[in-house]
Jmol script that loads the backbone (N, CA, C; Angstrom):
load data "model"
ATOM      1  N   MET A   1       0.862  -1.171   0.006  1.00  0.00           N
ATOM      2  CA  MET A   1      -0.002   0.010  -0.001  1.00  0.00           C
ATOM      3  C   MET A   1       0.903   1.224   0.022  1.00  0.00           C
ATOM      4  N   SER A   2       0.589   2.184  -0.840  1.00  0.00           N
ATOM      5  CA  SER A   2       1.414   3.392  -0.931  1.00  0.00           C
ATOM      6  C   SER A   2       0.946   4.367   0.064  1.00  0.00           C
ATOM      7  N   LYS A   3       1.907   5.227   0.526  1.00  0.00           N
ATOM      8  CA  LYS A   3       1.592   6.172   1.550  1.00  0.00           C
ATOM      9  C   LYS A   3       0.700   7.339   1.029  1.00  0.00           C
ATOM     10  N   PRO A   4      -0.159   7.909   1.875  1.00  0.00           N
ATOM     11  CA  PRO A   4      -1.010   8.968   1.350  1.00  0.00           C
ATOM     12  C   PRO A   4      -0.185  10.229   0.998  1.00  0.00           C
ATOM     13  N   PHE A   5      -0.724  10.988   0.051  1.00  0.00           N
ATOM     14  CA  PHE A   5      -0.067  12.219  -0.321  1.00  0.00           C
ATOM     15  C   PHE A   5      -0.463  13.340   0.661  1.00  0.00           C
ATOM     16  N   LYS A   6       0.328  14.370   0.604  1.00  0.00           N
ATOM     17  CA  LYS A   6       0.190  15.554   1.449  1.00  0.00           C
ATOM     18  C   LYS A   6      -1.175  16.260   1.241  1.00  0.00           C
ATOM     19  N   TYR A   7      -1.623  16.275  -0.047  1.00  0.00           N
ATOM     20  CA  TYR A   7      -2.854  16.985  -0.397  1.00  0.00           C
ATOM     21  C   TYR A   7      -3.906  16.042  -0.882  1.00  0.00           C
ATOM     22  N   THR A   8      -5.172  16.395  -0.537  1.00  0.00           N
ATOM     23  CA  THR A   8      -6.321  15.647  -0.991  1.00  0.00           C
ATOM     24  C   THR A   8      -6.576  16.096  -2.459  1.00  0.00           C
ATOM     25  N   VAL A   9      -7.495  15.387  -3.116  1.00  0.00           N
ATOM     26  CA  VAL A   9      -7.874  15.760  -4.462  1.00  0.00           C
ATOM     27  C   VAL A   9      -8.467  17.189  -4.510  1.00  0.00           C
ATOM     28  N   GLY A  10      -9.352  17.434  -3.582  1.00  0.00           N
ATOM     29  CA  GLY A  10      -9.910  18.812  -3.490  1.00  0.00           C
ATOM     30  C   GLY A  10      -8.882  19.929  -3.297  1.00  0.00           C
ATOM     31  N   GLU A  11      -7.848  19.585  -2.451  1.00  0.00           N
ATOM     32  CA  GLU A  11      -6.781  20.567  -2.183  1.00  0.00           C
ATOM     33  C   GLU A  11      -5.910  20.766  -3.465  1.00  0.00           C
ATOM     34  N   VAL A  12      -5.688  19.684  -4.157  1.00  0.00           N
ATOM     35  CA  VAL A  12      -4.887  19.840  -5.389  1.00  0.00           C
ATOM     36  C   VAL A  12      -5.664  20.662  -6.443  1.00  0.00           C
ATOM     37  N   LYS A  13      -6.930  20.464  -6.582  1.00  0.00           N
ATOM     38  CA  LYS A  13      -7.688  21.250  -7.495  1.00  0.00           C
ATOM     39  C   LYS A  13      -7.654  22.725  -7.138  1.00  0.00           C
ATOM     40  N   LYS A  14      -7.755  23.027  -5.811  1.00  0.00           N
ATOM     41  CA  LYS A  14      -7.696  24.410  -5.348  1.00  0.00           C
ATOM     42  C   LYS A  14      -6.303  24.998  -5.633  1.00  0.00           C
ATOM     43  N   LEU A  15      -5.213  24.240  -5.328  1.00  0.00           N
ATOM     44  CA  LEU A  15      -3.848  24.687  -5.653  1.00  0.00           C
ATOM     45  C   LEU A  15      -3.638  25.011  -7.067  1.00  0.00           C
ATOM     46  N   PHE A  16      -4.144  24.135  -7.934  1.00  0.00           N
ATOM     47  CA  PHE A  16      -4.041  24.373  -9.389  1.00  0.00           C
ATOM     48  C   PHE A  16      -4.803  25.631  -9.776  1.00  0.00           C
ATOM     49  N   ASP A  17      -6.140  25.690  -9.325  1.00  0.00           N
ATOM     50  CA  ASP A  17      -6.893  26.879  -9.636  1.00  0.00           C
ATOM     51  C   ASP A  17      -6.249  28.166  -9.208  1.00  0.00           C
ATOM     52  N   ASP A  18      -5.691  28.134  -7.973  1.00  0.00           N
ATOM     53  CA  ASP A  18      -5.050  29.404  -7.475  1.00  0.00           C
ATOM     54  C   ASP A  18      -3.798  29.702  -8.355  1.00  0.00           C
ATOM     55  N   TYR A  19      -3.065  28.680  -8.764  1.00  0.00           N
ATOM     56  CA  TYR A  19      -1.859  28.924  -9.495  1.00  0.00           C
ATOM     57  C   TYR A  19      -2.197  29.628 -10.874  1.00  0.00           C
ATOM     58  N   PHE A  20      -3.257  29.119 -11.545  1.00  0.00           N
ATOM     59  CA  PHE A  20      -3.613  29.675 -12.810  1.00  0.00           C
ATOM     60  C   PHE A  20      -4.229  31.067 -12.642  1.00  0.00           C
ATOM     61  N   GLU A  21      -4.925  31.256 -11.532  1.00  0.00           N
ATOM     62  CA  GLU A  21      -5.496  32.593 -11.342  1.00  0.00           C
ATOM     63  C   GLU A  21      -4.463  33.641 -10.951  1.00  0.00           C
ATOM     64  N   GLN A  22      -3.477  33.236 -10.139  1.00  0.00           N
ATOM     65  CA  GLN A  22      -2.537  34.195  -9.626  1.00  0.00           C
ATOM     66  C   GLN A  22      -1.228  34.394 -10.419  1.00  0.00           C
ATOM     67  N   ALA A  23      -0.811  33.401 -11.183  1.00  0.00           N
ATOM     68  CA  ALA A  23       0.427  33.496 -11.930  1.00  0.00           C
ATOM     69  C   ALA A  23       0.268  34.419 -13.129  1.00  0.00           C
ATOM     70  N   ASP A  24       1.316  35.155 -13.375  1.00  0.00           N
ATOM     71  CA  ASP A  24       1.374  35.977 -14.584  1.00  0.00           C
ATOM     72  C   ASP A  24       1.255  34.978 -15.780  1.00  0.00           C
ATOM     73  N   GLU A  25       0.526  35.315 -16.834  1.00  0.00           N
ATOM     74  CA  GLU A  25       0.354  34.428 -17.982  1.00  0.00           C
ATOM     75  C   GLU A  25       1.696  33.978 -18.564  1.00  0.00           C
ATOM     76  N   LYS A  26       2.680  34.832 -18.531  1.00  0.00           N
ATOM     77  CA  LYS A  26       4.037  34.553 -19.084  1.00  0.00           C
ATOM     78  C   LYS A  26       4.777  33.549 -18.227  1.00  0.00           C
ATOM     79  N   GLU A  27       4.385  33.437 -16.972  1.00  0.00           N
ATOM     80  CA  GLU A  27       5.087  32.599 -16.041  1.00  0.00           C
ATOM     81  C   GLU A  27       4.467  31.233 -15.754  1.00  0.00           C
ATOM     82  N   ILE A  28       3.405  30.917 -16.423  1.00  0.00           N
ATOM     83  CA  ILE A  28       2.738  29.629 -16.235  1.00  0.00           C
ATOM     84  C   ILE A  28       3.525  28.552 -16.933  1.00  0.00           C
ATOM     85  N   THR A  29       4.036  27.562 -16.195  1.00  0.00           N
ATOM     86  CA  THR A  29       4.861  26.513 -16.736  1.00  0.00           C
ATOM     87  C   THR A  29       4.533  25.198 -15.955  1.00  0.00           C
ATOM     88  N   VAL A  30       5.054  24.121 -16.529  1.00  0.00           N
ATOM     89  CA  VAL A  30       4.912  22.802 -15.862  1.00  0.00           C
ATOM     90  C   VAL A  30       5.815  22.840 -14.604  1.00  0.00           C
ATOM     91  N   THR A  31       6.938  23.484 -14.658  1.00  0.00           N
ATOM     92  CA  THR A  31       7.772  23.635 -13.499  1.00  0.00           C
ATOM     93  C   THR A  31       7.076  24.383 -12.385  1.00  0.00           C
ATOM     94  N   GLY A  32       6.293  25.391 -12.784  1.00  0.00           N
ATOM     95  CA  GLY A  32       5.500  26.128 -11.815  1.00  0.00           C
ATOM     96  C   GLY A  32       4.493  25.203 -11.096  1.00  0.00           C
ATOM     97  N   LEU A  33       3.883  24.292 -11.870  1.00  0.00           N
ATOM     98  CA  LEU A  33       2.939  23.325 -11.276  1.00  0.00           C
ATOM     99  C   LEU A  33       3.731  22.440 -10.306  1.00  0.00           C
ATOM    100  N   ALA A  34       4.899  22.001 -10.741  1.00  0.00           N
ATOM    101  CA  ALA A  34       5.712  21.069  -9.936  1.00  0.00           C
ATOM    102  C   ALA A  34       6.176  21.717  -8.644  1.00  0.00           C
ATOM    103  N   LEU A  35       6.358  23.017  -8.630  1.00  0.00           N
ATOM    104  CA  LEU A  35       6.803  23.723  -7.415  1.00  0.00           C
ATOM    105  C   LEU A  35       5.720  23.670  -6.356  1.00  0.00           C
ATOM    106  N   ILE A  36       4.451  23.538  -6.776  1.00  0.00           N
ATOM    107  CA  ILE A  36       3.364  23.430  -5.816  1.00  0.00           C
ATOM    108  C   ILE A  36       3.645  22.184  -4.924  1.00  0.00           C
ATOM    109  N   PHE A  37       4.162  21.138  -5.498  1.00  0.00           N
ATOM    110  CA  PHE A  37       4.414  19.888  -4.737  1.00  0.00           C
ATOM    111  C   PHE A  37       5.825  19.793  -4.189  1.00  0.00           C
ATOM    112  N   GLY A  38       6.754  20.544  -4.810  1.00  0.00           N
ATOM    113  CA  GLY A  38       8.189  20.512  -4.374  1.00  0.00           C
ATOM    114  C   GLY A  38       9.136  19.927  -5.410  1.00  0.00           C
ATOM    115  N   SER A  39       8.632  19.237  -6.423  1.00  0.00           N
ATOM    116  CA  SER A  39       9.481  18.707  -7.462  1.00  0.00           C
ATOM    117  C   SER A  39       8.678  18.195  -8.588  1.00  0.00           C
ATOM    118  N   LYS A  40       9.377  18.036  -9.791  1.00  0.00           N
ATOM    119  CA  LYS A  40       8.688  17.434 -10.968  1.00  0.00           C
ATOM    120  C   LYS A  40       8.343  16.001 -10.647  1.00  0.00           C
ATOM    121  N   GLN A  41       9.197  15.281  -9.909  1.00  0.00           N
ATOM    122  CA  GLN A  41       8.886  13.893  -9.631  1.00  0.00           C
ATOM    123  C   GLN A  41       7.608  13.766  -8.755  1.00  0.00           C
ATOM    124  N   LEU A  42       7.384  14.696  -7.800  1.00  0.00           N
ATOM    125  CA  LEU A  42       6.210  14.655  -6.994  1.00  0.00           C
ATOM    126  C   LEU A  42       4.995  14.937  -7.889  1.00  0.00           C
ATOM    127  N   LEU A  43       5.103  15.890  -8.792  1.00  0.00           N
ATOM    128  CA  LEU A  43       3.985  16.157  -9.748  1.00  0.00           C
ATOM    129  C   LEU A  43       3.642  14.912 -10.554  1.00  0.00           C
ATOM    130  N   GLN A  44       4.717  14.215 -10.982  1.00  0.00           N
ATOM    131  CA  GLN A  44       4.452  12.919 -11.729  1.00  0.00           C
ATOM    132  C   GLN A  44       3.862  11.898 -10.787  1.00  0.00           C
ATOM    133  N   ASP A  45       4.305  11.832  -9.604  1.00  0.00           N
ATOM    134  CA  ASP A  45       3.740  10.839  -8.679  1.00  0.00           C
ATOM    135  C   ASP A  45       2.268  11.043  -8.434  1.00  0.00           C
ATOM    136  N   TYR A  46       1.863  12.327  -8.353  1.00  0.00           N
ATOM    137  CA  TYR A  46       0.424  12.639  -8.210  1.00  0.00           C
ATOM    138  C   TYR A  46      -0.277  12.174  -9.491  1.00  0.00           C
ATOM    139  N   GLN A  47       0.286  12.451 -10.634  1.00  0.00           N
ATOM    140  CA  GLN A  47      -0.332  12.092 -11.929  1.00  0.00           C
ATOM    141  C   GLN A  47      -0.500  10.561 -12.047  1.00  0.00           C
ATOM    142  N   ASN A  48       0.415   9.803 -11.442  1.00  0.00           N
ATOM    143  CA  ASN A  48       0.361   8.386 -11.538  1.00  0.00           C
ATOM    144  C   ASN A  48      -0.716   7.715 -10.648  1.00  0.00           C
ATOM    145  N   ARG A  49      -1.236   8.496  -9.767  1.00  0.00           N
ATOM    146  CA  ARG A  49      -2.378   7.980  -8.906  1.00  0.00           C
ATOM    147  C   ARG A  49      -3.678   8.258  -9.573  1.00  0.00           C
ATOM    148  N   PRO A  50      -4.504   7.243  -9.731  1.00  0.00           N
ATOM    149  CA  PRO A  50      -5.784   7.370 -10.453  1.00  0.00           C
ATOM    150  C   PRO A  50      -6.659   8.533  -9.985  1.00  0.00           C
ATOM    151  N   GLU A  51      -6.747   8.776  -8.685  1.00  0.00           N
ATOM    152  CA  GLU A  51      -7.610   9.812  -8.185  1.00  0.00           C
ATOM    153  C   GLU A  51      -7.158  11.210  -8.475  1.00  0.00           C
ATOM    154  N   TYR A  52      -5.834  11.347  -8.842  1.00  0.00           N
ATOM    155  CA  TYR A  52      -5.293  12.706  -9.147  1.00  0.00           C
ATOM    156  C   TYR A  52      -5.006  12.894 -10.636  1.00  0.00           C
ATOM    157  N   LYS A  53      -5.004  11.785 -11.366  1.00  0.00           N
ATOM    158  CA  LYS A  53      -4.533  11.803 -12.782  1.00  0.00           C
ATOM    159  C   LYS A  53      -5.192  12.842 -13.639  1.00  0.00           C
ATOM    160  N   ASP A  54      -6.495  12.875 -13.613  1.00  0.00           N
ATOM    161  CA  ASP A  54      -7.253  13.862 -14.433  1.00  0.00           C
ATOM    162  C   ASP A  54      -6.908  15.280 -14.136  1.00  0.00           C
ATOM    163  N   LEU A  55      -6.768  15.606 -12.799  1.00  0.00           N
ATOM    164  CA  LEU A  55      -6.451  16.931 -12.414  1.00  0.00           C
ATOM    165  C   LEU A  55      -5.100  17.391 -12.928  1.00  0.00           C
ATOM    166  N   VAL A  56      -4.058  16.522 -12.807  1.00  0.00           N
ATOM    167  CA  VAL A  56      -2.734  16.863 -13.246  1.00  0.00           C
ATOM    168  C   VAL A  56      -2.682  16.931 -14.764  1.00  0.00           C
ATOM    169  N   ILE A  57      -3.309  16.067 -15.440  1.00  0.00           N
ATOM    170  CA  ILE A  57      -3.345  16.130 -16.951  1.00  0.00           C
ATOM    171  C   ILE A  57      -4.024  17.402 -17.358  1.00  0.00           C
ATOM    172  N   GLU A  58      -5.123  17.769 -16.762  1.00  0.00           N
ATOM    173  CA  GLU A  58      -5.831  18.970 -17.119  1.00  0.00           C
ATOM    174  C   GLU A  58      -4.940  20.258 -16.890  1.00  0.00           C
ATOM    175  N   ALA A  59      -4.262  20.256 -15.810  1.00  0.00           N
ATOM    176  CA  ALA A  59      -3.347  21.376 -15.508  1.00  0.00           C
ATOM    177  C   ALA A  59      -2.181  21.445 -16.545  1.00  0.00           C
ATOM    178  N   LYS A  60      -1.688  20.298 -16.884  1.00  0.00           N
ATOM    179  CA  LYS A  60      -0.594  20.272 -17.876  1.00  0.00           C
ATOM    180  C   LYS A  60      -1.115  20.740 -19.269  1.00  0.00           C
ATOM    181  N   LEU A  61      -2.404  20.332 -19.577  1.00  0.00           N
ATOM    182  CA  LEU A  61      -2.994  20.773 -20.817  1.00  0.00           C
ATOM    183  C   LEU A  61      -3.213  22.309 -20.873  1.00  0.00           C
ATOM    184  N   LYS A  62      -3.510  22.936 -19.753  1.00  0.00           N
ATOM    185  CA  LYS A  62      -3.654  24.342 -19.710  1.00  0.00           C
ATOM    186  C   LYS A  62      -2.329  25.033 -20.076  1.00  0.00           C
ATOM    187  N   VAL A  63      -1.227  24.464 -19.486  1.00  0.00           N
ATOM    188  CA  VAL A  63       0.131  24.964 -19.782  1.00  0.00           C
ATOM    189  C   VAL A  63       0.398  24.798 -21.309  1.00  0.00           C
ATOM    190  N   GLU A  64       0.153  23.601 -21.782  1.00  0.00           N
ATOM    191  CA  GLU A  64       0.380  23.305 -23.246  1.00  0.00           C
ATOM    192  C   GLU A  64      -0.423  24.281 -24.121  1.00  0.00           C
ATOM    193  N   ASN A  65      -1.728  24.519 -23.766  1.00  0.00           N
ATOM    194  CA  ASN A  65      -2.576  25.382 -24.470  1.00  0.00           C
ATOM    195  C   ASN A  65      -1.944  26.827 -24.561  1.00  0.00           C
ATOM    196  N   LYS A  66      -1.383  27.231 -23.442  1.00  0.00           N
ATOM    197  CA  LYS A  66      -0.771  28.602 -23.395  1.00  0.00           C
ATOM    198  C   LYS A  66       0.355  28.633 -24.423  1.00  0.00           C
ATOM    199  N   TYR A  67       1.189  27.593 -24.501  1.00  0.00           N
ATOM    200  CA  TYR A  67       2.280  27.595 -25.455  1.00  0.00           C
ATOM    201  C   TYR A  67       1.797  27.508 -26.918  1.00  0.00           C
ATOM    202  N   GLU A  68       0.725  26.754 -27.087  1.00  0.00           N
ATOM    203  CA  GLU A  68       0.118  26.679 -28.425  1.00  0.00           C
ATOM    204  C   GLU A  68      -0.349  28.008 -28.946  1.00  0.00           C
ATOM    205  N   LYS A  69      -0.966  28.747 -28.051  1.00  0.00           N
ATOM    206  CA  LYS A  69      -1.507  30.092 -28.423  1.00  0.00           C
ATOM    207  C   LYS A  69      -0.311  31.012 -28.776  1.00  0.00           C
ATOM    208  N   MET A  70       0.831  30.803 -28.131  1.00  0.00           N
ATOM    209  CA  MET A  70       2.015  31.701 -28.371  1.00  0.00           C
ATOM    210  C   MET A  70       2.502  31.469 -29.817  1.00  0.00           C
ATOM    211  N   LEU A  71       2.198  30.332 -30.447  1.00  0.00           N
ATOM    212  CA  LEU A  71       2.722  30.126 -31.799  1.00  0.00           C
ATOM    213  C   LEU A  71       2.065  31.071 -32.802  1.00  0.00           C
ATOM    214  N   SER A  72       0.845  31.549 -32.507  1.00  0.00           N
ATOM    215  CA  SER A  72       0.187  32.458 -33.436  1.00  0.00           C
ATOM    216  C   SER A  72       0.340  33.889 -33.004  1.00  0.00           C
ATOM    217  N   SER A  73       1.012  34.137 -31.914  1.00  0.00           N
ATOM    218  CA  SER A  73       1.220  35.562 -31.507  1.00  0.00           C
ATOM    219  C   SER A  73       2.334  36.207 -32.303  1.00  0.00           C
ATOM    220  N   LYS A  74       2.438  37.474 -32.149  1.00  0.00           N
ATOM    221  CA  LYS A  74       3.440  38.238 -32.926  1.00  0.00           C
ATOM    222  C   LYS A  74       4.789  38.192 -32.261  1.00  0.00           C
ATOM    223  N   THR A  75       4.921  37.559 -31.143  1.00  0.00           N
ATOM    224  CA  THR A  75       6.218  37.428 -30.473  1.00  0.00           C
ATOM    225  C   THR A  75       6.988  36.264 -31.099  1.00  0.00           C
ATOM    226  N   ASN A  76       8.254  36.175 -30.802  1.00  0.00           N
ATOM    227  CA  ASN A  76       9.084  35.100 -31.338  1.00  0.00           C
ATOM    228  C   ASN A  76       8.611  33.733 -30.681  1.00  0.00           C
ATOM    229  N   PRO A  77       8.151  32.774 -31.499  1.00  0.00           N
ATOM    230  CA  PRO A  77       7.613  31.555 -30.972  1.00  0.00           C
ATOM    231  C   PRO A  77       8.604  30.510 -30.629  1.00  0.00           C
ATOM    232  N   THR A  78       9.930  30.802 -30.673  1.00  0.00           N
ATOM    233  CA  THR A  78      10.917  29.751 -30.522  1.00  0.00           C
ATOM    234  C   THR A  78      10.763  29.077 -29.166  1.00  0.00           C
ATOM    235  N   GLY A  79      10.591  29.823 -28.121  1.00  0.00           N
ATOM    236  CA  GLY A  79      10.451  29.172 -26.810  1.00  0.00           C
ATOM    237  C   GLY A  79       9.257  28.287 -26.684  1.00  0.00           C
ATOM    238  N   ALA A  80       8.172  28.803 -27.312  1.00  0.00           N
ATOM    239  CA  ALA A  80       6.921  27.992 -27.294  1.00  0.00           C
ATOM    240  C   ALA A  80       7.113  26.669 -28.090  1.00  0.00           C
ATOM    241  N   ILE A  81       7.846  26.750 -29.200  1.00  0.00           N
ATOM    242  CA  ILE A  81       8.064  25.536 -29.933  1.00  0.00           C
ATOM    243  C   ILE A  81       8.873  24.546 -29.177  1.00  0.00           C
ATOM    244  N   PHE A  82       9.894  25.021 -28.489  1.00  0.00           N
ATOM    245  CA  PHE A  82      10.738  24.190 -27.632  1.00  0.00           C
ATOM    246  C   PHE A  82       9.873  23.579 -26.524  1.00  0.00           C
ATOM    247  N   ALA A  83       9.028  24.346 -25.927  1.00  0.00           N
ATOM    248  CA  ALA A  83       8.209  23.796 -24.818  1.00  0.00           C
ATOM    249  C   ALA A  83       7.231  22.762 -25.336  1.00  0.00           C
ATOM    250  N   LEU A  84       6.617  23.038 -26.503  1.00  0.00           N
ATOM    251  CA  LEU A  84       5.695  22.095 -27.044  1.00  0.00           C
ATOM    252  C   LEU A  84       6.352  20.762 -27.442  1.00  0.00           C
ATOM    253  N   LYS A  85       7.605  20.792 -27.893  1.00  0.00           N
ATOM    254  CA  LYS A  85       8.353  19.574 -28.174  1.00  0.00           C
ATOM    255  C   LYS A  85       8.424  18.729 -26.921  1.00  0.00           C
ATOM    256  N   ASN A  86       8.560  19.391 -25.768  1.00  0.00           N
ATOM    257  CA  ASN A  86       8.613  18.630 -24.511  1.00  0.00           C
ATOM    258  C   ASN A  86       7.211  18.010 -24.163  1.00  0.00           C
ATOM    259  N   PHE A  87       6.184  18.520 -24.781  1.00  0.00           N
ATOM    260  CA  PHE A  87       4.812  17.863 -24.643  1.00  0.00           C
ATOM    261  C   PHE A  87       4.608  16.810 -25.708  1.00  0.00           C
ATOM    262  N   GLY A  88       5.653  16.530 -26.537  1.00  0.00           N
ATOM    263  CA  GLY A  88       5.468  15.453 -27.555  1.00  0.00           C
ATOM    264  C   GLY A  88       5.187  15.972 -28.916  1.00  0.00           C
ATOM    265  N   TRP A  89       5.118  17.235 -29.149  1.00  0.00           N
ATOM    266  CA  TRP A  89       4.865  17.812 -30.466  1.00  0.00           C
ATOM    267  C   TRP A  89       6.106  17.626 -31.310  1.00  0.00           C
ATOM    268  N   THR A  90       5.919  17.550 -32.583  1.00  0.00           N
ATOM    269  CA  THR A  90       7.079  17.422 -33.539  1.00  0.00           C
ATOM    270  C   THR A  90       6.879  18.444 -34.618  1.00  0.00           C
ATOM    271  N   ASP A  91       8.002  18.698 -35.296  1.00  0.00           N
ATOM    272  CA  ASP A  91       7.937  19.672 -36.377  1.00  0.00           C
ATOM    273  C   ASP A  91       8.647  19.118 -37.559  1.00  0.00           C
ATOM    274  N   ARG A  92       8.112  17.982 -38.038  1.00  0.00           N
ATOM    275  CA  ARG A  92       8.665  17.329 -39.178  1.00  0.00           C
ATOM    276  C   ARG A  92       7.734  17.495 -40.418  1.00  0.00           C
ATOM    277  N   GLN A  93       8.313  17.447 -41.514  1.00  0.00           N
ATOM    278  CA  GLN A  93       7.570  17.530 -42.768  1.00  0.00           C
ATOM    279  C   GLN A  93       7.353  16.064 -43.249  1.00  0.00           C
ATOM    280  N   GLU A  94       6.175  15.846 -43.699  1.00  0.00           N
ATOM    281  CA  GLU A  94       5.884  14.520 -44.301  1.00  0.00           C
ATOM    282  C   GLU A  94       5.555  14.744 -45.719  1.00  0.00           C
ATOM    283  N   ILE A  95       6.248  14.143 -46.643  1.00  0.00           N
ATOM    284  CA  ILE A  95       5.957  14.285 -48.071  1.00  0.00           C
ATOM    285  C   ILE A  95       5.461  12.946 -48.590  1.00  0.00           C
ATOM    286  N   GLU A  96       4.276  12.930 -49.092  1.00  0.00           N
ATOM    287  CA  GLU A  96       3.710  11.696 -49.613  1.00  0.00           C
ATOM    288  C   GLU A  96       3.887  11.642 -51.100  1.00  0.00           C
ATOM    289  N   THR A  97       4.489  10.614 -51.548  1.00  0.00           N
ATOM    290  CA  THR A  97       4.676  10.460 -53.010  1.00  0.00           C
ATOM    291  C   THR A  97       3.909   9.195 -53.447  1.00  0.00           C
ATOM    292  N   ASN A  98       3.390   9.343 -54.659  1.00  0.00           N
ATOM    293  CA  ASN A  98       2.623   8.247 -55.247  1.00  0.00           C
ATOM    294  C   ASN A  98       3.138   8.045 -56.638  1.00  0.00           C
ATOM    295  N   VAL A  99       3.855   6.988 -56.879  1.00  0.00           N
ATOM    296  CA  VAL A  99       4.371   6.692 -58.224  1.00  0.00           C
ATOM    297  C   VAL A  99       3.364   5.815 -58.898  1.00  0.00           C
ATOM    298  N   ASN A 100       2.886   6.308 -60.005  1.00  0.00           N
ATOM    299  CA  ASN A 100       1.881   5.575 -60.751  1.00  0.00           C
ATOM    300  C   ASN A 100       2.396   5.496 -62.177  1.00  0.00           C
ATOM    301  N   HIS A 101       2.767   4.290 -62.634  1.00  0.00           N
ATOM    302  CA  HIS A 101       3.301   4.085 -63.906  1.00  0.00           C
ATOM    303  C   HIS A 101       2.211   4.090 -65.044  1.00  0.00           C
ATOM    304  N   ASN A 102       1.018   4.030 -64.636  1.00  0.00           N
ATOM    305  CA  ASN A 102      -0.082   4.090 -65.615  1.00  0.00           C
ATOM    306  C   ASN A 102      -0.544   5.526 -65.729  1.00  0.00           C
ATOM    307  N   ILE A 103       0.138   6.332 -66.562  1.00  0.00           N
ATOM    308  CA  ILE A 103      -0.208   7.752 -66.673  1.00  0.00           C
ATOM    309  C   ILE A 103      -1.441   7.820 -67.559  1.00  0.00           C
ATOM    310  N   PRO A 104      -2.440   8.515 -67.016  1.00  0.00           N
ATOM    311  CA  PRO A 104      -3.696   8.593 -67.803  1.00  0.00           C
ATOM    312  C   PRO A 104      -3.524   9.560 -68.998  1.00  0.00           C
ATOM    313  N   LYS A 105      -4.312   9.252 -70.048  1.00  0.00           N
ATOM    314  CA  LYS A 105      -4.278  10.148 -71.261  1.00  0.00           C
ATOM    315  C   LYS A 105      -4.986  11.465 -70.877  1.00  0.00           C
ATOM    316  N   VAL A 106      -4.414  12.505 -71.427  1.00  0.00           N
ATOM    317  CA  VAL A 106      -5.045  13.800 -71.237  1.00  0.00           C
ATOM    318  C   VAL A 106      -5.796  14.134 -72.511  1.00  0.00           C
ATOM    319  N   ILE A 107      -7.090  14.369 -72.377  1.00  0.00           N
ATOM    320  CA  ILE A 107      -7.959  14.608 -73.472  1.00  0.00           C
ATOM    321  C   ILE A 107      -8.399  16.083 -73.442  1.00  0.00           C
ATOM    322  N   ILE A 108      -8.022  16.822 -74.436  1.00  0.00           N
ATOM    323  CA  ILE A 108      -8.455  18.225 -74.503  1.00  0.00           C
ATOM    324  C   ILE A 108      -9.279  18.493 -75.716  1.00  0.00           C
ATOM    325  N   ASN A 109     -10.412  19.009 -75.534  1.00  0.00           N
ATOM    326  CA  ASN A 109     -11.361  19.245 -76.624  1.00  0.00           C
ATOM    327  C   ASN A 109     -11.589  18.013 -77.471  1.00  0.00           C
ATOM    328  N   GLY A 110     -11.656  16.874 -76.852  1.00  0.00           N
ATOM    329  CA  GLY A 110     -11.918  15.644 -77.606  1.00  0.00           C
ATOM    330  C   GLY A 110     -10.655  15.036 -78.267  1.00  0.00           C
ATOM    331  N   ARG A 111      -9.486  15.726 -78.171  1.00  0.00           N
ATOM    332  CA  ARG A 111      -8.233  15.171 -78.728  1.00  0.00           C
ATOM    333  C   ARG A 111      -7.332  14.594 -77.614  1.00  0.00           C
ATOM    334  N   SER A 112      -6.743  13.482 -77.955  1.00  0.00           N
ATOM    335  CA  SER A 112      -5.787  12.888 -76.986  1.00  0.00           C
ATOM    336  C   SER A 112      -4.418  13.396 -77.258  1.00  0.00           C
ATOM    337  N   ASP A 113      -3.720  13.889 -76.213  1.00  0.00           N
ATOM    338  CA  ASP A 113      -2.314  14.364 -76.333  1.00  0.00           C
ATOM    339  C   ASP A 113      -1.345  13.212 -76.171  1.00  0.00           C
ATOM    340  N   ASN A 114      -1.717  12.004 -75.814  1.00  0.00           N
ATOM    341  CA  ASN A 114      -0.753  10.983 -75.586  1.00  0.00           C
ATOM    342  C   ASN A 114      -0.716  10.044 -76.770  1.00  0.00           C
TER     343      ASN A 114
END
end "model"
wireframe off; spacefill off
backbone 0.3
color backbone group
């Protein structure tokens, strides 16, 4: 049996709500969430418990959403891109090619050009 956490589910919800209400928009980070508990590991420990999981995931999504919004702002989005990569985002290009050896005939005004 694992030992109980310092905060109840209700207290964690209140701590997260207070954090998002009081923190400057530019200062909202996952590290800021972790500081509520004392470390990133403790934040992860809370997320690993079923009764806290949804709360922690929702709080992290709010942080991710803030960074996503920064991508369309007029400021330099480099920091936001870096932060979103830590959330699992990628910035790769995918090029789809389709090689078809049966090239269709082009018919213009009833005439075939092939």
